[in-house]
Structure formats: C-alpha cells, structure tokens
N, C-alpha and C positions, 0 to 999 in steps of 0.2 A: 498408627499415625497419631496416637493421642498426644505424643510429645512434640509434635510439629506445631508451628504457628498456624493460625487460621488461614492465612494467605497461602502458605506452603501446602497445607493439607488440601485446600481447594484446588490448587494448581495440579497436584498429583491426581486428584479425582478426574479433572478435565483431561489431562494427558492420557489417562488410561482408556479413554474413549477413542475409538479408531475413526476419527472424523475427517477422512481424506475427502477433499472437494468432490462433489457438493454435499457430502454427508455431514450431518450435525451430530449424529450418534447420541442424541439425548443430552448434549451439553446445555442447550438452551432451556430444556425442561428442568435440569438441575439448578440453573441460575434462577429460573422463574420461581421455584419454590422459596428461595431465599428472598427474592425481590418482593413477592407477594406478602411475605411476613413483615416487610418494611412499609407496606401501604402503597406499593406500585400497582398500577393498572397494567395488565399484560395484554398485548395483542400479537398473536402469531400471524405473520404474513407469508403465506406459502405461494410462491410463484414457480410453477412447474416443479422441478426437482429440488429447488432451493428453499430452505427454511430460514426465515428471518424473524427476529424478535424486536418489537417496539414496546418498551416498558417505560411508563411515565408516572411520576409522583407529583401530584398537584396539577393545577390547570392554568395558573397565572404565570406571567412572565417576570423576569427573564428566565430563559430555559438553558440550562447547562446539560449537554449531552455527552456521554461517554460512548464512543463508537469503536467497534472491533469485530473480529471474526473468529468463529469457532472452527472453521475448516483449516486443514493443514496440507502441506504438499506431500506427495508420496515419499516413502522412507528411503528409496534406493535399496541397494542390496543389504538385506537385513543381516547377513553374516559378517558384514564389515562393521557393524555397530558393536561397541563394547558390551552394551546391555540391550535387551529388546526395546525397540523404539516406543512401544506403547505400554511398557512397564516402567513407570517412573522410578528412577534410582537416584539416591543421594550419595555422593561420593566426593570427599575432599572439598566440601563446602559448595558443591555444584549439584544442581538438579538436572539430570539427563532425561531426554525424551523428546519425541517429535512434538513440536509446538511449545516447548518450554519457554523459548524466547519469542516465538512468532506464532500466535500471541496469547496462548493460554495463561502464561504467567501474568500478563497485563490484565486479562479478564478477571483472574483471581484477585489481583490488587484492586481493580475497580470495585468488586463486590465487597471486600472487607473494609475498604475505605468508606463506602456508602453505609455499611452497617454501623460503623463507629460514628459517622457523622450524623446520621438520622437519629441514632439513640441519644446523642448529646444535644442535637438541635432539631427536635421533632417539629418545631414551628418555623423552620427555616424560610427565608425569603424565596420567592420564585418557585421554579420547578426543576426537577432532575429527571433525566431520561437516559436510557441505554438503547442504542441501535446496534444490534448484533446480527451478523449474516453468516451463512455457510458458503458464500460464493466469492470471497475476496481473492483466493489463490487461483481461481479458475477463470471462466469466461467473463465474470463480473457483469452479467447481463440481467440476472434475476435477483440480485442482491441489494446492496445499499442504494444503487441508482433507482430501483423500483420502489423501495421504501420512501426515498426522498420524493419521488413523483407522487406517491400517495399522500404524504404529508403536505406537499405543496398544493395538491388539489383541494385539501380541506383547510388551507391557510394556517397550518400548524408550523410555526417558525422556530428554528433553533437559533439561539443567540450566540452561544459559545459551544464549540465542539472540541473534545479532547480525543484524538485517535491514538489508541494504545500501541501503535507500531513501534518496533524496537529502534528508537532514534539515537540511543546513546552510543558513544564510540569506545570509551575506555572505562568510565565510571558512570553509574546510573545518574542521569540528569545533566551530564556534561554538555549535551546537545539537545536542543529543541528544534524540530522542523517546523518553521513558521510559514512554509510554502513549498511548492513543488514545481518543477519544470513541466511543461506540456509534453505530450508524447504523440508523435505523428508517424505512423508506419506506412510503408509503400511496398507493394508487390508489382514488380516490373517484368514484362516480357519483351525482350528485344528480338525482332524477327530478322532472319537471314534466308539464305537458300542453301540447303544441304547438297553436298556432292563430294566427289573424289578430290583429295588434296592435290593430286597431280594435274588437275585441270582448274586452276584458280580463276580462269576467265568464265567458267560456267557456274561458279558459286558466289555467294556473298556471306562472308564470315561475320556473324553477329558479335563474336567476341572482339574481333578487331575493330568493328565499327563502334562498339560500346566503350572500348578502352579510353579514348580521349575524353568522352563525356564523364566517365568515372573519375578520371584524373582531375577534371575541373570540379566535379562535385566534392571530391575529398579535399580540395585546396581552397574552396570558396569560404570567405568570411561572411557568415550570415548576419551576424550582429556582433557588438562588443560587450554584450551583457550590461549589467548595471550594478548598483550597490548591493543588490539582493541576489542576483542570478549570474552565474558564469555565462560566457558566450554560448550561443546555440551551437550544438554539435550534431554531426551526422555520422552514423556508422553503418557500414554494410555488414550484414550478419550472414547472408547466404548468397552464393553464386553457383548455379548448377547448369551444366551444358554438356553436350557430347553424347556419343553412343557407347563410349568405352573403347572404340577402335582408334588406332593412331592414324588411319588413312581416310577418315571421314570428317569433312567439315560439318559442324553442327548446323541445324536449321534455326535454332533459337537459343536464347540464354534467359534463364529465370533468375531474377535478382530480388533479394529482400533487403531493405534498409530502413533505418529509423532515425528520426530527429528527436532530440530532447531540446526543447526550445524555451527561451525566456519570454518575458513580457515585452521585449523590444521588437518582436516580430509576431505576425499572426500565422496561423496554419494556412490560410489562403495565400498569403505572400510566399510561403515556402513552396506550396504546390506550384504556383505560377513560375517561380524562379527555376525550379527543377525542370519543369516541362520546357521552359525557354532554353535551358542548356541542352536538353535532349534534341530539341528542334534545331538549335544552332549547329549541332554536329550531324544533322540529317539522319538521325537514328529512326528507324521504323519501330514503333513500340505500342504496347498497351500498358496502362498503369492503373492500379486500383489503390486508393488511399484509405487509411483507417486511422481515425482520430480517437485515441483512447483517453485523452484528458487534456484540458486546457491548463495553462499555468495558473497558479493562484498564489496569493501572498497575503498574510495577515501581519501587518506592520505593528508598531507599538500601539498598545491599547489595553483594555481591561484584561483580556485573557492572557496575553503575553506577559503583562506585568504580574498578574496573579501567579502564573506558572514560575516565572523567574524568582519571585519573592518566596514561593513555597519551596523551591529547590534550595535557595539560600538558607531559609529557616531550618529545613530538615538536615541538610548536608553541610552547610557552611561554604559551599562552593558557588562560583559564578557559572552561568551557562552560556553557551554559544548558540546564536540563532543561525540556522542553515536551511538552504533549499536544495541541498544535494540529494543524490540517490534517485531511486525509481519512483513510480507512481504509488498512490495509496487511495483508499476510498475517500480521503479528504477532498479529492477532486470532484466528487459528486455533491458534497455538502457545501463547499465554499461558494458555488454560484448562487445559492439561495440568499446570500448576504451574511451568512454566519461567519464569525471569527473562528478560525480553525488552527489548532496546533497538533503536532504529533509528539507524544512523550511516552517513552517506554524503556525497556531494559537495553543492555548492550547487544549490539547486532552482529557480533563477530562470528557466531556459529549458525545463523539462521539459514535454513534450507540445506544445511550440511549433514553429513554423517556425524552422529554423536552430538546433535544439537543440545545445548545446555544453557543454563542461566545460573547466576550466583544466587544461592539461597538467601543471603543477607540482602541482596539487591531487591528481591521481591518484597520484603517487608519495608525496605526504604521507599520503594516505589509506592506502596500502599499508603505510607505516611505522607508522601508528596501529594498524592491524589486527594487525601483527606484535607491537607492544608489548602489546596486550591479550592476545594468546596467551602472551607471556612472563609477564605479570602473573598469569595464571590457571593456566597449565599447565607452565611451565618446570621442568625437572628440577632437583633440588637441586645 
C-alpha cells in the first residue's frame, strides 16, 4: 500500500477490520494513535457493548466536530461479492469493501484532512473534535446519543458538526444534507374475533375492519411540506395476519408503518390524527409509537457557507442543499443548537453487495474537509 495516498491507505486499513454493529474492531484505536500525535485529547466512552470516541484538540470555542461511525452493516451473502467484503480491493478506480462508502472512506478523509490542517495551522482558532461511534447502523441507543448526553451534562457545546454520511448523488460534493426529516414508527395490533369463514355472524374480521382506516391513512395529506422539506409521508412496511388456512378468519392483524415528517407537523399531531382515524372507523386496536428522530434543519449560515465554498474551491462545482433520505446521527447533535450538515461520498452502493467508492473521490473529499477547516478555523 506504499503507493496509495494517505487517505486511501487509511480507508483500506479501516475496511479490513470486521466492525459489524456494534463491533468497532479496533478502528477507533487506530484513529486514536494518529489523533494523539496531533495533540488531541482522547476519551473512550463505553456504553454497554458500544465503543465511542470523543477526541478534542484545544478547549476554547468555537468547536468544529467531525461525526461518524466505524460500524458497518452485515455483508449479506459473501459468495455474491466480487471480492471478499473485508479485504479492500482496488479495481478500475474503485475501492471495494464493506464500509467503503458508509462510512470508513469519510473517516479516513476526516483524519488526513485534520493531519494536513493541523500541520499547517498548529495555532488554529477554536477547537476541533471527532465524535465516532460503533452504534450508528444498529439500535443507536448507546452511541452518539449517549455521547451527546455526556457532553451536554458538562456543558461542552458543539458549534458546527460535519457528519460524514454519504450525501453525494453523482459526484462527490454535489449534494449536502443540511437537514433530515423526522422518523416516527408505529406498531399496530388490530383485534377481531377468530372463527370459521362459513359463519361470518360469529366472527369479526380485523382485516376487513382495518381496510377502510388503511385507505384513509394512505390517502391523507398530512402537510404540504415547505421550501426545505417535502410533504410528510407514511408508508406501511408490514402487515401480518392469519393462520395460513383458507377457512379461518384471523383474530388479529399486526401492522407496522412509518412517517417521515417535515417541520410543518409534530410527532404528537401525527399520533393524534392516526388514532382519530382508527377511532372514526371503530377499529379495536393497540398501538405503540417509536420516535427515532425529530426533523432538523441548518439553514444558511457559517457552516453551510463554509461547506459550499469549500466544494466550489476544490471541485469547481455548485452544491445542492437537500433534506431527503433517511435518518442519521445528526438528529442527536442538532437539538443541542449546533449547526449540522452531512457531507460524504456518493451513496449509490451503500449497504449493497460490492459496496464501493471512487478512489479519486476519497482524496477530493479529504481536500474538501481540509478547506472547510481553513474556512472556519484557520489562524490569521
């Protein structure tokens, strides 16, 4: 690997570690060695099976934090990969391996950007930190959210946060996520009375009773969105019912659905409206709600400007601001008052067989991160 760039070599070293959630597999220790050499103070925060790293250089403000995760999703069937998923392979200008795009490539770019910046600007303004977890792809209970709770308890405030999630669509830096929709999930049990299909007067079919409510839920306009967010949407992901026999009316239906919602509506309003629809259709039910993130938005400001200017300076292209896609750990950082953006490589192959990232894009991404550091914290 001696002929590889620093960023690419580090990405390969990280990919070779089997850090499937919640395992870190030594990734954070590898990062820590390099960060310590740059003058970062390291704090490992272990919450149950999850390893988190909080590394900070300097103690004064403002504080720019790079946030990311060392854990990756399972590989799926290994025999369907062109190359072993934990043996980083470079072919036709692409780096293959689980985590190449999501997000060990970004973490490598974080590190090498920091190394160049601190070497050139040892007396930079403010502070720099990294918040790295091994719990982003899993339950996200003992990861970033617990670290943020710890920081909040000691009044340690992040000013700007760059989350290295793969935000780009076609070319690195073509999209910045400057916010995310909220996510509200529901597990619904609709109750009926089981019995023989030939005796409809003795049964109560929960599928039939839920159908009109489902139709209304699917056709309801929850809001119209706004300049930053598309309209709130609901999707049913699972419906399970029946015994498998054709002559038995089921006694209950289990339904799972999820809202991705904008800032135009609250999770409380969504809960109330759903339950009102169920009550209207006289459905007997039990429902459990799970809020995994509130919507957040970082509008124009220091961080967005610094990121857009950095992308323009390094690549010559303009970038699009977007709030599309799923959730990220940015949802735990934004409520503290921090400005948050997500900026990382192209997301076309994340979580897929043969996950890969452009070799050239990793070096470009590192240059963009360095330029953001310069724009926000370079000494005079």
